[in-house]
LODREN-28949 format. One record per residue (C-alpha): x, y, z. Coordinates in steps of 0.25 Angstrom, whole numbers, plus 2048, in hexadecimal, padded with zeros to 3 digits. Layout:
% LODREN-28949
XYZ/...
***
This chain:
% LODREN-28949
A2F436623/A20435620/A2243C615/A2C43660E/A28427611/A1942E609/A224335FF/A2A4275FD/A1D41E5FD/A174265F0/A234275E8/A2841A5EB/A2B4125DE/A294045E4/A1A4085EA/A133FA5E7/A063FF5E5/A0740C5DD/A114125D6/A1C41E5D9/A1442C5DC/A1A4375D4/A234415DB/A1944D5DC/A0E4445DF/A1643D5EA/A1844D5EF/A0A4525EF/A054495F6/A0E44B600/A0A459600/9FB454601/9FD44B60C/A05457613/9FA461611/9F0458617/9F7457623/9FD447624/A0C44D620/A13457626/A1246161B/A1F468620/A2745A61E/A20459611/A24464609/A3346360F/A32456609/A2E45A5FC/A384675FF/A44460601/A414555F7/A4344B601/A3B4425F8/A474425EE/A4E43A5FA/A414305FC/A3F42F5EB/A4F42E5E9/A534245F6/A5F42A5F8/A5F426607/A5D418604/A6A4185FC/A7241F608/A82418608/A81411617/A90410616/A9541E616/A8A421620/A8242C618/A7242C61D/A67425617/A5D42D61C/A56436611/A5944361A/A6744061A/A67442609/A69450600/A5C44F5FA/A6245A5F2/A6C4515EA/A6044C5E3/A5B4575DC/
***
């Protein structure tokens, strides 16, 4: 959750104090933080390799249909369907 939260904070379009950061720069920051031991490097690599950031960017999980019982958890979505 920490990796996702940091990414979202860096790239959110509604940041009141700074403009949203570009994807590449945000991923570079996550990599740097993991190399410095602030974030788990395996989790950061999974976040990048599995393209979890695409789910966060598109907010797919927030528009799930509660009537049909579709899960709105980010992990319940096929992240590759948006490629």
